[in-house]
C-alpha positions as CSV (number, residue, x, y, z in Angstrom):
1,M,-10.2,-10.4,8.6
2,L,-11.2,-9.8,5.1
3,T,-14.6,-9.5,3.2
4,S,-14.9,-11.6,-0.1
5,N,-16.0,-8.7,-2.3
6,F,-13.0,-8.1,-4.5
7,P,-11.8,-10.1,-7.5
8,N,-10.1,-13.4,-6.9
9,W,-10.1,-12.9,-3.0
10,Q,-9.7,-16.8,-2.8
11,G,-6.0,-16.3,-4.2
12,F,-5.4,-13.4,-1.9
13,R,-6.5,-15.6,1.1
14,R,-4.6,-18.6,-0.1
15,D,-1.4,-16.6,-0.3
16,L,-1.9,-15.1,3.2
17,E,-2.4,-18.5,4.6
18,E,0.4,-20.2,2.5
19,Y,3.1,-17.7,2.4
20,F,2.5,-15.3,5.1
21,S,1.8,-17.7,8.1
22,E,4.7,-16.2,10.0
23,V,3.0,-12.9,10.0
24,V,-0.7,-13.8,9.9
25,S,-1.7,-16.6,12.3
26,R,-5.4,-16.9,11.1
27,V,-7.5,-15.5,8.3
28,V,-11.2,-15.1,8.7
29,C,-13.3,-14.5,5.7
30,V,-16.9,-13.0,5.6
31,D,-19.2,-12.0,2.8
32,N,-20.1,-8.5,3.7
33,N,-19.8,-5.7,6.3
34,T,-22.9,-7.1,8.1
35,D,-21.2,-10.3,8.7
36,L,-18.0,-8.7,9.5
37,K,-19.7,-6.9,12.4
38,V,-20.9,-10.0,13.8
39,E,-17.6,-11.8,13.3
40,I,-15.6,-8.8,15.0
41,S,-18.0,-9.1,18.1
42,R,-17.1,-12.8,18.5
43,Q,-13.4,-12.2,18.5
44,T,-11.1,-11.9,21.5
45,Y,-8.6,-8.9,21.2
46,D,-7.3,-5.8,23.1
47,W,-6.3,-3.6,20.2
48,L,-8.2,-3.1,16.9
49,F,-6.1,-2.3,14.0
50,V,-7.9,-0.7,11.1
51,E,-6.7,1.1,7.7
52,C,-8.9,4.2,8.0
53,D,-10.9,6.1,10.6
54,R,-12.5,8.7,8.4
55,A,-16.2,9.2,7.8
56,E,-18.2,5.9,7.4
57,S,-15.1,3.8,8.3
58,Y,-15.0,5.3,11.8
59,R,-18.6,5.0,12.4
60,F,-18.2,1.2,11.5
61,Y,-15.1,0.5,13.6
62,A,-15.3,2.8,16.5
63,P,-17.9,0.9,18.4
64,H,-15.7,-2.2,18.3
65,K,-12.8,-0.5,20.3
66,R,-11.8,-2.3,23.5
67,T,-8.4,-1.4,25.0
68,G,-7.2,0.7,21.9
69,L,-7.9,1.6,18.3
70,L,-4.8,1.9,16.0
71,V,-4.9,3.1,12.3
72,F,-2.2,1.4,10.2
73,E,-0.6,2.8,7.0
74,E,-2.1,1.3,4.2
75,G,-0.5,3.2,1.4
76,L,0.7,6.7,0.3
77,G,-2.9,8.0,0.9
78,T,-2.4,7.7,4.6
79,Y,-0.2,10.9,4.4
80,N,-2.7,12.9,2.4
81,G,-6.3,11.7,3.1
82,R,-8.1,14.7,2.0
83,P,-11.3,14.4,-0.1
84,L,-10.5,13.8,-3.9
85,P,-12.7,15.2,-6.7
86,P,-15.3,14.9,-8.0
87,H,-17.7,16.5,-5.4
88,R,-14.7,17.4,-3.2
89,R,-16.6,20.2,-1.4
90,L,-19.8,18.2,-0.9
91,R,-17.6,15.4,0.8
92,W,-15.6,17.8,2.7
93,L,-18.9,19.2,4.2
94,K,-20.3,15.8,4.9
95,W,-17.0,14.7,6.7
96,R,-17.2,17.9,8.8
97,L,-20.8,17.1,9.7
98,M,-19.8,13.4,10.7
99,K,-16.8,14.7,12.7
100,A,-19.0,17.0,14.7
101,R,-21.5,14.3,15.3
102,Y,-19.7,11.0,15.6
103,G,-16.1,12.0,16.0
104,S,-14.9,10.6,12.8
105,G,-11.5,11.7,11.4
106,M,-11.0,14.4,8.7
107,F,-7.7,12.6,7.8
108,F,-6.1,9.3,8.6
109,G,-5.5,9.2,12.4
110,D,-7.9,12.0,13.4
111,G,-10.8,9.8,14.7
112,R,-11.9,11.0,18.2
113,S,-11.3,7.4,19.8
114,T,-8.2,6.7,17.8
115,D,-5.4,6.1,20.0
116,L,-2.4,5.7,17.7
117,I,-1.5,5.9,14.0
118,A,1.4,3.8,12.7
119,V,3.2,5.1,9.7
120,N,6.6,4.2,8.1
121,F,7.6,8.0,7.9
122,K,6.7,9.9,10.9
123,E,8.2,13.2,10.0
124,L,6.5,13.1,6.6
125,Y,3.1,12.3,8.1
126,L,3.4,15.1,10.7
127,S,4.4,17.5,7.9
128,M,1.0,17.0,6.2
129,N,-1.3,16.4,9.1
130,K,-1.9,18.2,12.5
131,V,-2.1,15.5,15.1
132,C,-0.3,15.3,18.4
133,P,3.0,13.7,17.6
134,A,2.6,11.4,20.7
135,R,-0.1,9.6,18.7
136,V,2.1,8.7,15.9
137,V,3.9,5.6,15.9
138,E,6.8,5.1,13.4
139,N,7.4,1.6,11.8
140,R,11.1,1.5,12.0
141,V,11.3,-2.2,10.9
142,F,9.7,-1.7,7.5
143,Y,12.3,-2.5,5.0
144,K,13.5,-5.4,7.3
145,E,10.0,-6.9,7.0
146,I,9.9,-6.8,3.2
147,V,13.3,-8.6,3.3
148,R,11.9,-11.2,5.7
149,C,8.7,-11.7,3.9
150,E,10.5,-11.9,0.4
151,R,11.9,-15.3,1.5
152,L,8.3,-16.4,2.2
153,V,6.7,-16.0,-1.1
154,H,6.9,-17.4,-4.5
155,Y,7.4,-14.1,-6.5
156,K,11.2,-14.9,-6.9
157,P,12.1,-14.1,-10.7
158,P,13.5,-16.8,-12.9
159,E,17.1,-16.9,-13.8
160,L,16.5,-15.8,-17.3
161,F,15.8,-12.2,-16.0
162,R,19.4,-11.9,-14.4
163,G,21.4,-9.3,-15.8
164,Q,18.7,-7.9,-18.0
165,D,16.9,-4.5,-18.3
166,L,13.3,-5.1,-17.0
167,L,10.3,-3.1,-17.4
168,L,7.6,-3.5,-14.7
169,V,4.0,-2.2,-15.2
170,L,2.0,-1.4,-12.1
171,V,-1.5,-0.7,-13.6
172,A,-3.2,1.9,-11.9
173,R,-6.7,1.4,-10.3
174,R,-9.7,1.6,-12.6
175,S,-7.5,2.6,-15.6
176,D,-7.6,1.7,-19.2
177,T,-5.2,-1.1,-19.7
178,S,-4.6,-0.2,-23.2
179,R,-3.2,3.2,-22.2
180,W,-0.6,1.4,-20.1
181,S,0.4,-0.8,-22.9
182,G,1.0,2.3,-24.8
183,Y,3.2,3.8,-22.2
184,A,5.3,0.7,-22.2
185,K,6.1,1.1,-26.0
186,N,8.2,4.3,-25.0
187,F,10.9,2.2,-23.2
188,Q,13.6,0.0,-24.1
189,Y,13.9,-3.3,-22.3
190,D,14.6,-7.0,-22.5
191,N,11.4,-8.3,-20.9
192,L,8.1,-6.8,-19.9
193,L,6.5,-7.8,-16.5
194,V,2.9,-6.7,-15.4
195,K,1.1,-6.4,-12.1
196,G,-2.6,-5.2,-12.1
197,H,-4.2,-3.4,-9.2
198,P,-5.6,-5.6,-6.4
199,H,-9.1,-4.1,-6.7
200,D,-9.4,-4.6,-10.6
201,E,-9.9,-7.5,-12.8
202,E,-7.0,-9.1,-14.8
203,S,-5.0,-6.6,-16.9
204,K,-5.4,-7.4,-20.6
205,F,-2.0,-6.7,-22.2
206,D,-1.2,-8.6,-25.3
207,R,0.1,-11.8,-23.6
208,R,2.6,-12.4,-26.5
209,S,4.5,-9.3,-25.5
210,V,4.5,-10.0,-21.7
211,S,7.1,-12.1,-20.1
212,R,5.4,-12.6,-16.8
213,Y,2.3,-11.6,-14.9
214,F,2.3,-11.3,-11.1
215,P,-0.7,-11.9,-9.0
216,R,-2.7,-8.8,-8.5
217,W,-2.6,-9.2,-4.8
218,A,1.1,-9.7,-4.6
219,P,2.5,-6.8,-2.7
220,A,4.3,-4.4,-5.3
221,E,7.2,-3.9,-2.8
222,L,8.1,-7.6,-2.7
223,V,7.8,-8.0,-6.5
224,I,10.2,-4.9,-6.9
225,K,12.6,-6.1,-4.4
226,S,13.0,-9.4,-5.8
227,L,13.4,-8.3,-9.4
228,S,16.1,-5.7,-8.3
229,D,18.0,-8.6,-6.9
230,V,18.5,-10.0,-10.3
231,A,18.2,-7.2,-13.0
232,A,20.7,-5.0,-14.3
233,K,18.2,-2.2,-14.3
234,L,14.6,-2.2,-13.4
235,T,12.1,0.5,-14.7
236,V,8.9,0.6,-13.0
237,I,6.0,2.7,-14.6
238,H,3.1,3.5,-12.4
239,G,0.1,5.7,-11.8
240,G,1.1,6.9,-8.2
241,S,2.0,3.6,-6.5
242,S,3.0,3.9,-3.1
243,A,5.8,1.5,-3.8
244,S,7.6,4.4,-5.5
245,L,8.0,6.0,-1.9
246,Y,8.9,2.7,-0.2
247,C,11.3,1.4,-2.6
248,R,12.9,4.6,-4.0
249,H,16.2,3.7,-2.3
250,L,16.9,0.6,-4.6
251,E,19.8,1.7,-6.7
252,N,19.0,-0.1,-9.9
253,V,15.3,0.8,-9.8
254,E,13.8,3.8,-11.7
255,F,10.2,4.9,-11.2
256,V,8.3,6.6,-14.0
257,G,4.9,7.9,-13.3
258,F,2.0,8.6,-15.5
259,E,-1.6,10.0,-14.7
260,L,-0.4,11.0,-11.3
261,S,-3.0,12.6,-9.0
262,P,-2.4,16.0,-7.2
263,H,-2.4,14.0,-3.9
264,Y,0.5,11.8,-4.9
265,I,2.6,14.7,-6.3
266,E,2.1,16.6,-3.0
267,V,3.1,13.7,-0.9
268,M,6.3,13.1,-2.9
269,K,7.4,16.7,-2.9
270,K,6.9,16.6,0.8
271,A,9.0,13.6,1.0
272,K,11.9,15.3,-0.4
273,F,12.0,17.6,2.5
274,S,12.7,14.7,4.7
275,E,15.2,13.2,2.4
276,A,18.1,13.2,4.8
277,I,15.8,11.6,7.5
278,F,14.6,9.0,4.9
279,E,18.1,8.2,3.8
280,K,19.3,7.5,7.4
281,Y,16.1,5.5,8.0
282,V,17.1,3.3,4.9
283,E,20.7,2.9,6.0
284,D,19.5,1.7,9.5
285,E,17.0,-0.7,8.0
286,V,19.4,-2.2,5.6
287,R,22.1,-2.6,8.3
288,S,19.6,-4.3,10.6
289,S,18.1,-6.6,7.9
290,S,21.5,-8.0,6.9
291,R,22.1,-9.2,10.4
């Protein structure tokens, strides 16, 4: 279920229905959260899957719980869900009061009525959040799902990119596009590719310098995986994209970050503590996805 309150949501829905029909059986669109409440109450389901159980999100979703409530990983922020500045102290106080009164979480997976949280890297999540390990479910087929979904979508790069050095710009949310155009000038490449953030309007790069734009709602992991299959080298510049965690095992891909938040830096530092676990995870997934 999705609300039609973000740029070009029609394209996102079309992609879900056309390319991800093996994953998503039906897409229900509503105009706002009021309509969403009504629509959820009409649905038949046992488990409710949500991306957040903190503060207002918990108050919204918890009353709709039936058999169980599961929080799923929606990005790197799931591992470090503490309030961000500005107004960090006021937000923290508000969350503490809401937790005492309503049971909402102080971090992802902390809601009173939350039964499970599903993440891609359990050890990393537990190293940053105090929660009962039994409530944490690890998604052990994440890489395999990327490979499976890759064949369902139309993000395959043209043959003209084969064997070339590519630069992919993942524009950060609510950032000045001109700055990212400036960052790109610091790199040597054969072709420049751009993907804007899903919540923003179209990135305004000089179209004469860009070889290809990818749809903003295209999962960055699928774009990176498909490009890495043909490129000699793929450099990805980003502002704290979760894809730098999910795709860091790809041998011909280099991630370069700009304007990184303290939250991102902390998660990536913690991820290095689990490097051996992560590498074994990737080896298992690569092996299973090739079967």
